C-alpha positions in Angstrom: 111.8 125.1 67.2 112.4 127.5 64.3 110.8 130.7 64.1 107.5 130.8 62.0 106.9 134.5 60.4 103.6 133.1 59.3 102.3 132.0 63.0 100.0 134.0 65.3 103.3 134.4 67.6 104.9 136.5 65.1 102.1 138.5 64.3 101.6 139.2 68.0 105.6 140.2 68.1 105.0 142.2 64.6 102.1 144.6 66.3 104.1 144.8 69.6 107.4 146.0 67.6 104.9 148.7 65.6 103.5 149.6 69.1 107.0 150.0 70.6 108.1 152.3 67.7 105.4 154.7 68.5 106.5 155.2 72.1 109.2 158.0 72.8 110.8 156.2 75.6 111.6 153.3 73.2 113.4 155.7 70.7 117.0 155.8 69.6 118.7 159.0 70.6 120.9 160.2 67.7 123.3 161.9 70.0 124.1 158.3 71.9 125.9 156.6 69.1 129.1 156.8 70.8 128.4 156.7 74.1 130.3 153.6 74.7 133.7 155.1 73.6 133.1 158.4 75.9 135.5 158.8 79.2 134.0 158.4 82.2 133.8 162.2 82.9 132.0 162.8 79.8 129.3 159.9 80.6 128.9 161.4 83.9 128.3 165.0 82.3 126.3 163.7 79.4 124.0 161.8 81.7 123.6 164.6 84.0 122.5 166.9 81.6 119.8 164.1 80.2 118.6 163.8 83.6 117.9 167.6 83.8 115.2 167.5 81.4 113.0 165.7 83.6 112.0 168.7 86.1 110.8 170.4 83.6 108.6 167.6 82.0 107.1 167.1 85.4 106.4 171.0 85.6 104.3 170.6 82.3 101.8 168.5 84.0 101.2 170.5 87.2 97.5 171.2 86.5 97.1 167.8 86.5 99.1 166.8 89.2 97.1 169.3 91.4 94.1 168.1 90.5 95.3 164.6 91.4 96.6 165.9 95.1 93.1 167.7 95.4 91.2 164.6 94.7 93.5 162.3 96.7 93.1 164.7 100.0 89.4 164.8 99.3 89.4 161.1 99.5 91.7 160.8 102.6 89.6 163.1 104.5 86.9 160.7 104.1 89.1 157.9 105.2 89.7 156.6 102.0 93.1 155.4 100.8 96.0 155.7 98.2 96.7 152.8 96.4 100.0 152.9 93.6 99.9 149.9 91.2 102.8 149.4 88.6 105.0 146.6 87.3 108.7 146.6 87.3 110.0 149.9 88.3 107.2 151.5 87.9 105.8 149.2 90.7 108.7 149.7 93.1 108.3 153.4 92.8 104.7 152.8 94.2 106.1 150.5 96.9 109.0 152.7 98.2 106.5 155.8 98.3 103.6 154.0 100.2 106.5 152.3 102.5 107.9 155.8 103.3 104.9 157.5 104.5 104.1 155.9 107.9 107.4 156.9 109.2 107.4 160.6 107.8 103.8 161.4 108.5 102.8 159.0 111.3 100.2 157.5 109.0 98.5 154.3 109.1 100.1 151.4 106.9 97.2 150.8 105.2 96.3 154.4 104.2 98.7 154.3 101.4 99.5 151.0 99.6 101.7 150.1 97.0 100.8 147.1 94.8 103.5 145.5 92.3 102.9 143.0 89.4 104.2 139.7 90.5 103.8 140.4 94.3 106.2 141.3 96.9 108.9 139.0 95.3 108.8 141.2 92.6 110.1 144.4 94.5 113.6 142.4 94.3 113.5 140.4 91.7 111.9 140.4 88.0 108.6 138.2 87.7 108.4 137.1 84.2 105.2 137.9 82.4 103.5 139.6 85.9 103.0 142.9 84.1 101.1 141.1 81.2 98.4 139.8 83.7 95.6 142.2 83.3 93.3 140.5 86.1 95.9 140.5 88.8 95.6 144.0 89.7 91.9 143.8 89.8 92.2 140.8 92.1 94.5 142.6 94.7 92.0 145.7 94.4 89.3 143.5 95.1 91.1 142.1 98.0 91.6 145.5 99.3 87.9 146.5 99.1 88.6 149.3 97.0 85.5 152.0 96.5 84.6 155.3 96.0 86.9 157.0 99.0 89.7 155.3 97.8 92.4 156.7 94.7 94.2 154.4 92.5 97.5 155.4 90.9 98.2 153.4 88.1 102.0 153.6 87.1 103.8 152.6 83.5 106.2 154.3 81.6 105.1 153.0 78.3 101.4 153.7 79.4 100.1 150.2 77.8 100.6 147.9 80.5 98.1 145.2 81.1 98.2 145.3 84.7 98.0 148.8 85.1 95.4 149.1 82.7 93.2 146.0 84.4 93.8 147.9 87.7 92.4 150.9 86.7 89.5 149.6 84.6 88.8 147.5 87.8 89.1 150.8 90.2 86.9 152.8 87.9 84.1 149.9 88.0 84.4 150.5 91.8 83.8 154.1 91.9 87.5 155.2 92.8 89.1 158.1 91.7 91.8 156.8 89.2 95.0 158.6 88.3 97.4 157.4 85.3 100.8 158.4 85.5 102.9 157.4 82.2 105.8 158.8 80.5 104.2 158.9 76.9 101.6 161.2 75.4 98.1 159.6 74.4 98.7 156.8 76.7 96.5 153.9 77.3 96.4 154.1 81.1 95.7 157.9 80.4 92.5 156.9 78.6 91.5 154.4 81.5 91.8 157.1 84.2 89.7 160.2 85.4 93.2 162.2 85.4 96.1 161.4 83.2 99.6 163.0 84.1 101.8 162.1 81.0 105.3 163.3 81.7 107.0 162.9 78.6 110.9 162.8 79.2 111.9 161.6 75.9 114.3 158.5 74.7 116.3 157.3 77.5 120.3 158.0 78.1 120.3 154.1 77.5 117.4 153.1 75.0 114.6 151.3 76.5 115.9 151.7 80.0 112.8 153.4 81.9 114.2 153.1 84.9 116.4 156.2 84.3 114.3 159.6 83.4 110.8 157.8 83.6 111.5 156.2 86.7 113.0 159.5 88.2 109.9 161.4 86.7 107.9 158.7 88.4 109.6 159.1 91.6 109.0 163.0 91.6 105.5 162.8 90.8 104.4 160.2 93.4 106.9 162.4 95.9 103.9 165.2 95.1 100.9 163.2 95.6 101.9 162.0 99.1 103.5 164.8 100.5 101.3 167.6 98.9 98.2 165.5 100.3 99.8 165.1 103.4 100.5 168.9 103.6 96.9 169.6 102.7 95.9 167.3 105.5 97.8 169.3 108.3 100.4 166.7 108.7 103.2 169.4 108.5 103.8 173.0 110.0 106.2 175.5 108.6 107.2 172.9 106.1 108.3 170.7 109.2 107.1 167.3 109.7 105.1 167.1 112.9 103.4 163.8 112.6 106.5 162.1 112.1 107.3 158.6 114.2 110.1 158.9 116.5 111.2 154.9 116.2 114.9 155.4 116.4 117.1 157.7 118.7 117.6 160.0 115.7 114.1 160.7 115.1 113.5 161.3 118.7 116.6 164.0 118.7 114.8 165.2 115.5 111.3 165.5 117.5 113.1 167.5 120.5 115.0 169.8 117.7 111.9 170.4 116.3 110.2 171.8 119.1 113.0 174.0 120.0 113.4 175.4 116.6 109.5 176.2 116.1 108.7 177.6 119.6 111.8 178.5 120.7 111.5 176.7 123.8 114.5 175.4 126.2 115.7 171.9 125.6 114.3 170.9 129.2 111.0 172.2 128.1 110.8 170.8 125.0 111.6 167.1 126.4 108.8 167.7 129.2 106.3 168.6 126.5 107.3 165.7 124.4 106.7 163.4 127.5 103.2 165.1 128.4 102.3 164.7 124.6 103.2 160.9 124.7 105.7 161.4 122.0 103.5 163.4 119.5 105.4 166.2 118.2 102.3 167.8 117.0 100.6 167.9 120.5 103.8 168.8 122.2 104.1 171.7 120.0 100.4 172.7 120.8 100.9 172.4 124.2 104.5 174.9 124.2 102.5 177.3 121.6 99.6 177.7 124.0 100.2 176.5 127.5 97.3 174.5 127.6 97.4 171.0 129.3 97.8 168.1 126.9 94.3 166.9 127.7 92.9 170.3 126.5 95.5 170.5 123.7 94.7 167.0 122.4 91.0 167.9 122.5 91.6 171.2 120.5 93.5 169.4 117.9 91.2 166.4 117.3 88.5 169.2 116.9 90.5 170.7 114.1 90.8 167.5 112.3 94.8 167.4 113.5 95.5 171.1 111.5 97.9 172.4 114.3 97.3 176.3 112.8 93.9 175.6 113.4 93.9 174.3 116.7 96.7 177.1 118.1 94.0 179.7 116.7 91.2 177.8 118.7 93.1 177.9 121.8 94.5 181.6 121.9 
């Protein structure tokens, strides 16, 4: 069917092209005109130089990121959840971070959740037009029973993805804290959220491929949102994971090594304490630090809301 420049479709296409023209992530980089002519070593150096811009762009959003971490932590303490939502690369970044929280911090899988436009199949394969469904995220959030104790983080490089805008709008209506993570300033999702984190990384190394700098920036930020919130909840001690789940031989060895490193205990004492603690590194640390029984240590830990430093003080 021939293209009709006077049709509604042509008008929508022209409007979208004009909108994309305002996004920094969609701009052509004048320095990339000879990209395909460069030798491989030069390509490596050029791409690496471009990637080095990302941490500075993230650092510029430190105030907004800290505000989001404090909001997430407050709601975690009330029993709430952290929910990421996005489409394509942005959705996969959220799903990845959510899936890493249980083995890293010993959290319930329902505590940090990743939603992606198009459902689980979209994690591995592109689902056409899924990001344009403005109602899909709202339905998924409704299925989760999102409310005031939860935080919803919408991720979109362009900052205009309908799936994300719809999700943030529904989450705010439900009373949840809403956070937007975009890679363009003055984004539509930023306007729809309580907190806007807009990490402006500029034109991509390959124009429009927002799995590159934009995706890297998104990964750095979600690392902060989840990790720093978990630190605030007391899930680390002296920069060490103490709520990890020892689900394989390597993690079991890491658990014992952690006990030896942090307490100076012998290998035998560390293994014994870990067994008394039922495999809980945090509880075993408290036993070794204070000499308390597993029962007394567990009670003190519970009374300290799981914060090891507070429990140590309480038992000394």
